[in-house]
N, C-alpha and C positions, 0 to 999 in steps of 0.2 A: 612384306608382298600380296597377303591375301585380300589386305583393304585395296589394293592398287589395281587386284583383279578384280573385283567389284565393280571397283570405279569405272574400269575401263569397262566392263559390261553394261553398266548401267549410262556409258556416254553411246554408246555400241561400238564400240571402236573392237570388242570383240563378243564371236557367236557365245550361245552358249555352251555346245561344246567345248569349242578351243579353250572358255576359261573353265571348265569343270577337269581339260588333262589335263591344265597347267597345275594347278592344285590338287592333281591325282582324287579327285570323284566321280560319283557315277551323276548321273545328270538332276536326277531325285535328290540326290544328298546336297550340289549346287543349290538347289534352287530353294533349301530349306537357308541354305547359311545364307543366302542371296535374301531370304522375308527378313531374318535377324538384321541381316545391315539395313536393311529400307527402313524398319520397324524403329534405328540408330537413328537414322538422314530425316527421317519424320520428325522427331525429337530437338532437331540440329544436334545430335551427338555423335554425329562421324569420327569425326578428330578423336573421341574420346572410348568409341566403341573397341571394345577388345573379343576378335576374335577369336571364339570356341570352336578351335578345328574336329568335327566328330571323326571318328578312328574311320569310317569307313567300311565298306563290307570288305577290304583286304589290307595289311599289313603293311602293304606297301603307300601308301595313301602316308603313314606316321610318321610324325619326324625322326631324325634317326637318335635323336636324345632318348625320343620317347622309349625306342629300343630297348637304348643302355639301363631306362632305370626300370622299365619289365625286368629284362637280363637279373639288374644285382636285388631286384626284392624277391625272387622269384627263386634265387638260388641260391638266397639266406638259407640259413640253418638255424630253427625253422625256416620255410619259408613263409613266404609272406603270401594271404588270401587274394585270390584274385578281383574282390569285390574293395580290397583295401589296396591294391596293386596297381586298378583302375579309377582310386579316386588319389593316389597319387600323382600317375598321370596327370590327371588335371590337378593338383595344386600345384607343380614344376613347373608343367609345360602349356595349361592349360586345353590339353586334348583328351576330348571329350567321349571317354571307354565307357565302356558297360562288362558286366563280370564275364556274359556269354563271348565277348570278343577277346578276354584277355585269357579265356580258356583256351579259345580258337586258338592265338599266339603260342602260349605254352605247351601247346599238345604237338605244332611243330616245330617249334624249337627242342624238345625232349626237356620242360622244365614242368611238366602235368605231375602234380600231387594228390593223391586219393583224397577225398571228398568226407571233411570229417563229419560224425555223425552229429548232426542237430537235432534239439529235443524240435518236436512237433508242434507247427504252429496253433497256437487257439483260433479257433473258428471261427469266436465272437469277438467285436471289439469289447477290447478292457475298462472299466471303471476308470477316468480323470476329473480331473479338479478342471473350472472352467473356469479359471482368471491365473492368471501367472502372479506369481507372489502369493498362492494362498495357501500353496504345499508344497515345499521342497523336501526330496528325499533324499537320505546321507547315510551312505554306509560306506565301510572298510574290507576290503579283499588283501587276504595274502596271495602272494603268485612267486615264483622264479622267474622274474622282468627281465634278465639282465644275461648273454649267452655263458654257456660253460661253469656257471653261479649254481649251484642248490639252494644259496641262501632266498628267503622267502621274503621278502617284504613288502609291509602294507600300503596299498594304495587308498586313498579315501578320494569318492565321487558322491558330488553330488549333482541333480536336476532340477529342473520343473516342473512341478508335475503336469500345469497344461501344454506346454509347450514342446518338452523334451529337451528342453534347452541343458545344456552340460555348463553348471554355472563354475563347477571346481571341480580338478582332478589335478591330482598331489601324491608323487610317492613318499617314502619318508620310514626312516631307521625303525623306528615302532612304533604299534598307537597306542602311546602315550596322551596326557591332558595337555603335553605342549604342542604334539603336534594338531590336536585340534583351534588352542588357540591361536598357531598361524594360520590355520585354514580356513576359519568360518570368517572370521574378520576381512581377508581378504575378498572371499566373495562377496560379503556383504556390499565393499566398497568398490566393487565392480559393475553390481544390479540391483543393490539396493535391499533394504530389508526385507522380504518374508514374515507372512503373518505365521507362519508356523513351520517347524522341522519333524519331517516322520524317521525314529531314528532305533536302532535297539535296543533289549535292554541291555544295558550296557554299565555299566558301577559309577565311566565316567561321567555320566550322565542322572542316574536312579539310585537314592540309595534304599536300605530297608526301611526308612520309614517316610510316607505319604507327604508329612510335612516338610523335610526339609530340602533342603537343594542343595547339588555340588558346585562347587567352583564352576564349572561348566554349564551352568544349571541358574545360578546366579549373574553372570555374566549375559547369557541370551534374556534373562528376564530386566535384567537393568535394559537393556534397548527393546523390551514392549515385543520379543519374541519366544513364542513358545512353543514345546513337542510333548509329541507323544510316543511312545514305542508300539514298535509291529510285534501281534505275538509270535506270529512265524515268519522265514525267508518267503513265501513267500505271499505274505501279504505286501511283500515289499518286491512285489516285481519288478516293477518300472526297470530298479535301481542295480537287482540282482542281475537283470540280463546285462545292464550297461558294463558290467564287470568281462560279461566274457567278450564285449567289441573291445575292449583295452586286451584283454588276456589273447585276445585272436591275433591283437597288430603290435602291440609293444613288443617281445621278442625276436620277432620276426626282423622291426624296424631297428630295434638297439643290434640286432645281429651283423643286421647289412651297412649299417653307419658306423660300426666300432665302437659302438657305443655300453660303455660300461658299468656306470657311477653312477649315482642317486643325481648329484650334482649336475651335471652333463646331462640325464633322462630330462630334467625337471620343465625346463627351457623349448624341448623339443614336443612336451607331452602336451603345454597351454599351445604352440604353433596347432596339433594335431585338434587339439579340442574348438580350437577355437572356427579350422577349417572346416569338421563336422556337425556344427554346429549353424554354421552358414550356408555349405553347400551339397552338405548330401542328403538325399531325400529320407526322410523318415516313412517306412511302411505303414504304419499302420493311421499317423497323422494326413500323408500323402501330400506331405509339402514338408521344404527344410525346417526345421525347427527355430530358425533364428523367421524364415515366414512366422510361422504360428505366432512367435514372440511377438513382432510387430504387426501383426495384425491383431491381436490383444490388446494392444497400448492403441491401434489405431481406435478400435469398438469400445474403448476408456472399459474393459474386464482387465483392471490391473488394482491386485491390495498393495502393490512393492511400497516399498517407503525411504526415502534418503538418509543413508547415515548422517547422522544429525554431526555440527560442530558441537565437539563436546570436550571438553578437556579432561575427563576421566576417561576418552578411548581409551590407549595404550595399556594403563593401568585396570582397566577390566580385563581384557584379553592378556593376562601375564597369571604366571604362577605364582600364588598371593601365601608367603606363611607369617606365622607372628614371631616377631624377636624380641629381649629385653635389653637395653643400653644395660652396658656394664656399670661399675662402680667411676671407672674413668671416665666413664660419655661417649663410651665407643660402642659400634654393633658391629655383629659378626658377619661379612657379603663373601663368600667362599672360604677361600684361607688367610685372607686380610679381616684385619679390625681397621672399620675407619670410623672418625671420630664427625658425631652426628652434633646440631644443635636440639640437643635435648636433654634435658636432667635425669641421672641416675637413676638405674630400673623403672627407666619407661617402659611399655609397650608399645612398639613399631611394628608394622607389615612390611616386610622384603618383599620384594616383584622380581618374580625372575621370568624378562620377556623371550620370546621363543625365537630373538635374534639373539641371545645371546649376553644380554644387554641388564644389568641391573638398576632397580630403584629402591629407596627408602622411603616411605609416606608415615604422618603425622594419624593418619586413621582409614578404617577401610571406607571403598568408594560408597556413595552416597550421592543423592538427585536434588537435594539438597545446598547443596557446601559444591568449593571447589578442593581441587584436593594440595595439601599442603604437603611439596616434597623437599627433605632433608638431604635425599639426595640423589640422585642421576644421570645415567652416563650413556644415555643414551641420545643416537646422534641428533642435532634440532635441526 
């Protein structure tokens, strides 16, 4: 309907006042929408143009589906924040609202809630890297994400320091090595390999021996990714603030959508993560994270490297334990003993993959050789 009204106004079949009344907008907002439409016409993309209907000054201009969505989000327990409700209106119905409009609507519909106590905004611009992929910040935050459940589940978050793009966000049952072995390669596959990762001083990354590497450290080192630790939580302010972003939004979203377990939650988190990257303005950058990412790529400010085509990939990102072949030529895998083509007493490597599958290798990962796979139930 919006496109037809604008086309009719362009063809001088409608006057501005009549066109604005049909769309439920003021003349000023109608002309803003019309200017957006003309921009698409100038590039011969009027048929591909998706109108983003501004909320206008009055809720009467909003489609009924927007009212229903706002009521659903703001009446959940806990209720969604006004900024998140506005983001959801755009994500589902391409209705562009701001926080103040949603707050005014909530007050008119007896759905207003008290403003949370936020930390004061820093008066200075924070330090950041100049190239994407130069530094990614990684951290985990435990939180009671699900309605009527006191259980704390860790959520792994990772963002690019330059663009603030969330390169990964996922909830796990526990913060174990297998969680990181699942989380990190998925992010690298989607975005590429960064130069360095900023992490907590966690036993999964560091040992008391400064010259020794943990299995996770070995995996990162194998693919040319360095890491260093933050001495305090304040040193990783960007990723620490991102935790609040999710803690504010997800419990309300899960309550209104009746999501109560991790398997249900994670696909929704990926949709919300991509929407935030592409469509939500970042206050410090004064642009959307994906815009900052694309601008850095256009200006050749990128240190990202593609994931190499390497046969070791699934085995490097696995929990590896040494095993020994029994005298009758078998190896223990879980509760089973399986026969392998190896001499009795030989020392092998058992790989526990994050997916729950297992593999048996003749030797540990090595850049100068290919894996000798004695057993694997990984899907091909």
